[in-house]
C-alpha positions in Angstrom: 98.7 104.5 100.0 98.9 106.8 97.0 99.3 110.3 96.4 96.3 112.6 96.5 97.0 115.2 93.0 96.2 118.5 95.4 99.2 121.3 95.7 98.4 123.2 99.0 97.3 126.6 98.4 99.1 129.8 98.9 102.1 127.7 97.8 104.4 127.8 94.4 106.9 126.0 93.7 108.5 127.7 90.6 107.8 125.3 87.9 109.0 127.5 85.6 112.7 126.8 87.2 112.4 123.4 85.9 111.4 120.0 88.9 114.6 119.8 90.4 114.6 123.0 92.0 111.1 122.5 92.7 111.8 119.6 94.7 114.5 121.6 96.1 112.8 124.6 97.4 109.8 122.2 98.3 112.3 119.4 100.5 113.3 123.0 102.1 110.0 123.3 103.2 109.2 120.5 104.4 112.3 120.6 106.6 110.8 123.9 107.9 107.7 121.9 108.7 109.7 120.1 110.4 111.5 122.4 113.1 108.3 123.8 113.5 106.6 120.4 114.5 109.7 120.1 116.6 109.4 123.3 118.6 105.4 122.9 119.3 106.9 119.6 120.6 109.6 121.8 123.3 112.1 119.5 121.6 115.1 122.0 121.3 117.6 122.4 118.9 121.3 121.3 119.1 122.9 123.2 117.3 126.3 121.9 118.0 125.0 119.0 116.1 122.7 121.1 113.8 124.8 123.8 113.2 122.3 124.3 110.1 118.9 124.5 112.5 117.4 121.7 110.5 115.4 120.1 113.0 115.7 117.3 112.0 118.7 116.0 113.3 118.5 113.8 116.4 120.0 112.9 119.4 123.2 110.5 119.3 121.9 108.1 121.7 117.7 107.8 123.0 115.6 104.4 123.6 115.3 104.3 120.1 118.3 104.0 118.7 119.1 101.2 116.6 122.5 101.0 115.8 126.0 103.7 115.0 125.6 106.6 112.5 127.5 109.6 111.9 126.4 112.8 112.8 127.8 114.3 108.8 126.6 112.3 106.7 122.8 113.2 108.2 123.4 116.6 108.6 125.1 116.5 105.1 121.4 114.4 103.6 119.5 117.3 104.4 121.2 119.8 102.4 117.3 120.2 99.9 120.2 119.7 97.0 119.4 116.4 97.6 115.4 116.2 96.4 117.4 117.7 92.7 119.3 114.4 92.9 116.4 112.2 93.2 114.8 114.1 90.4 117.8 113.3 87.8 117.2 109.4 89.4 113.8 109.2 88.2 114.6 111.2 85.3 117.2 108.4 83.8 115.0 106.0 85.4 112.6 106.3 82.5 109.8 107.5 85.0 107.1 109.6 83.8 103.9 111.3 85.4 102.0 108.6 87.0 104.6 106.2 87.8 104.2 104.3 90.8 107.4 104.4 92.6 107.9 102.0 96.0 110.0 103.6 98.9 110.4 101.7 101.7 112.2 104.1 104.5 114.5 103.6 108.0 114.6 106.7 110.8 118.3 106.6 110.2 117.3 109.4 108.0 114.2 111.3 107.1 115.6 113.8 105.1 116.4 111.4 102.5 113.0 110.4 102.6 111.2 113.9 102.6 114.2 114.6 99.5 111.9 111.8 97.6 108.8 112.2 98.8 110.0 116.2 97.6 110.8 114.7 94.0 108.0 112.6 93.1 105.7 114.9 93.6 107.3 118.2 91.8 108.0 115.3 89.7 104.2 113.8 89.7 105.0 110.9 90.6 102.3 108.2 93.1 105.1 107.0 96.0 103.7 104.3 97.8 105.7 104.3 101.5 106.6 101.8 104.1 108.5 103.4 107.4 110.3 102.2 109.7 110.4 103.7 113.9 114.3 102.2 114.3 116.7 104.5 113.6 120.6 105.1 114.1 122.4 108.0 116.2 121.2 111.7 114.2 118.2 110.2 112.4 115.0 110.1 113.5 115.6 108.2 116.5 112.7 110.4 119.6 110.2 109.4 121.3 107.0 111.2 119.9 109.4 113.0 117.0 109.6 109.8 114.6 109.8 109.7 110.3 105.9 108.8 111.3 105.1 111.9 112.8 107.1 114.4 110.4 105.7 113.0 108.3 101.8 112.6 109.1 102.8 116.9 109.7 104.1 116.9 105.9 100.5 114.9 104.5 98.2 117.6 107.2 100.2 120.0 106.1 99.8 119.9 102.7 103.5 119.8 101.4 104.3 116.0 100.9 100.4 115.0 100.8 101.2 111.6 100.9 100.0 108.9 103.4 102.6 105.5 104.3 101.8 102.2 103.5 102.5 101.1 106.4 104.6 101.5 109.1 107.5 98.7 110.4 109.9 99.0 114.3 112.6 98.5 112.1 115.8 97.4 114.4 117.3 93.6 114.4 115.2 91.7 112.5 113.0 94.5 111.3 111.2 93.0 115.0 112.1 95.7 117.1 114.3 94.1 119.6 118.3 95.2 119.1 118.1 99.0 120.1 121.3 99.9 122.4 118.8 100.9 125.2 115.8 99.0 124.7 116.8 95.3 123.7 113.3 94.1 124.4 112.2 96.1 121.3 108.9 96.9 123.6 110.0 101.2 122.8 110.0 100.3 119.2 107.0 98.5 118.7 104.5 101.0 121.0 105.8 103.3 118.8 104.7 101.9 115.6 101.3 101.1 117.2 101.5 104.5 118.6 100.8 105.4 115.0 97.2 103.7 114.1 98.6 102.8 111.0 98.9 99.1 109.6 102.6 96.9 110.2 104.4 94.9 108.2 103.7 91.8 109.9 105.9 87.9 109.9 107.8 85.6 112.3 111.1 86.0 110.1 112.9 88.7 108.4 111.9 86.7 104.6 108.5 86.7 105.7 108.6 90.0 106.9 110.6 90.8 103.3 107.5 89.5 101.1 104.7 90.9 103.7 106.5 94.4 102.5 106.2 93.5 98.5 102.6 92.3 99.6 102.1 96.0 100.5 103.9 97.6 97.8 101.9 96.4 95.2 98.9 96.5 96.9 99.1 100.1 97.5 100.2 100.4 93.8 95.9 99.7 93.1 97.5 96.6 90.6 100.1 99.2 88.1 103.2 98.4 87.7 105.6 99.3 90.0 108.6 101.5 88.0 111.9 101.9 91.1 112.0 100.9 94.4 114.2 103.6 97.4 115.9 102.4 99.5 116.6 104.2 102.6 118.7 103.1 105.2 120.1 100.4 106.3 117.3 98.1 107.7 117.7 94.5 107.1 114.3 94.3 105.2 115.6 97.2 102.6 119.3 96.4 101.5 119.4 92.4 103.3 121.7 90.8 105.2 123.4 88.8 102.5 126.8 90.1 101.4 126.0 91.5 98.0 124.4 94.1 100.9 127.4 95.5 101.6 128.7 95.8 98.0 125.0 97.9 96.6 126.5 101.1 95.6 124.7 104.5 96.4 122.6 105.9 93.9 120.7 104.8 90.9 121.1 101.2 90.2 120.0 100.0 86.6 121.0 96.6 86.7 122.2 95.1 90.4 125.3 93.5 90.8 125.4 89.6 91.2 121.9 89.5 92.2 122.1 86.9 96.1 119.0 84.1 95.9 118.3 84.2 99.4 115.2 84.6 101.3 116.4 87.2 103.3 118.7 89.3 100.8 116.5 92.3 101.1 113.2 94.4 98.8 115.8 96.1 97.2 117.3 92.9 95.4 113.8 91.1 95.4 113.4 94.5 93.1 116.6 94.0 91.2 115.6 90.7 90.1 112.4 91.6 88.3 114.2 94.0 86.4 112.9 97.4 88.5 115.9 99.9 88.8 116.7 100.7 92.2 117.8 103.5 94.1 119.8 103.1 97.6 120.3 106.5 99.5 123.0 104.9 102.3 126.6 105.7 102.1 126.3 110.1 102.2 129.9 110.9 101.4 129.7 108.8 97.6 126.2 110.2 97.3 127.3 113.8 98.0 130.8 113.0 95.7 128.8 111.6 93.1 126.3 114.4 92.8 129.1 117.3 93.1 127.0 117.6 96.2 129.4 119.7 99.5 129.7 117.1 102.3 128.7 118.4 105.6 128.3 122.7 104.5 128.0 124.7 106.5 125.2 126.8 105.4 123.6 124.4 102.6 124.7 125.8 99.2 121.5 128.3 97.4 119.2 126.3 96.1 119.5 126.1 92.6 123.8 127.2 92.3 125.3 124.5 90.8 125.0 121.2 88.7 122.2 119.1 90.0 120.3 121.6 89.0 120.4 121.5 84.8 119.1 118.0 83.2 123.1 117.7 82.4 124.4 117.6 85.7 121.6 114.9 87.1 123.9 112.2 87.9 
């Protein structure tokens, strides 16, 4: 669904500091809201796994864990400076206020979803978001506290006033299977149904990729989609071909070697149409390319560093 255009009462986003700082501050507030939601649900923060106490780091293993994951990468992704990175990517992609951005977000990197939506709000973009429940280790893999719950909380808070256009269980072939402790995928599918939101449909991965494209275009309200953001390594998001592993992190204005396979993934579907793609998966490379520290404790102060200056946005 497209975003509303209201700002939360009583929250100043410091536009005089520019959209990069505005986005980072908004992401920091969003993390605080997610942390409060976690506390309300009685889910304690493991300070060994989450020394910055962001509240957005999940467990190593859970009924929603679909694959392996690196806790240092998950901690790094929670740096609010990544919202400033997304502002830079959107600017380099040529986006203007009112432009539609399609976002495919797995539960593996919920902080990247916050960074993307914070940047979209700072730049007055219109995101259409499909979220997945499945998550790798230390992602949004706690039942009752999934990416869907986080985004709904931020919408109700007015911080990131966006509704998910649809949800998917994620997992193997985007159907909910392949969970490390629930091969049947019943837990993922139950969490997806619990949301009450429209669900991605299709008996095969190729069909589910096409249904995602349909949902994005219907959610755009007839406006052209100017950018696609892929968050995580889901089969639906960046496909199952050899080209998936070669897809570079960050902003891709022209994807190398777009495959012809029907399971090439939504990222390559948009790339084949000439739409810029932002690929958020290889965290160490994303941090390196944007001059950000890997696994910092604590996070650097918002506003410090080249990423907040227009000439430093890469």
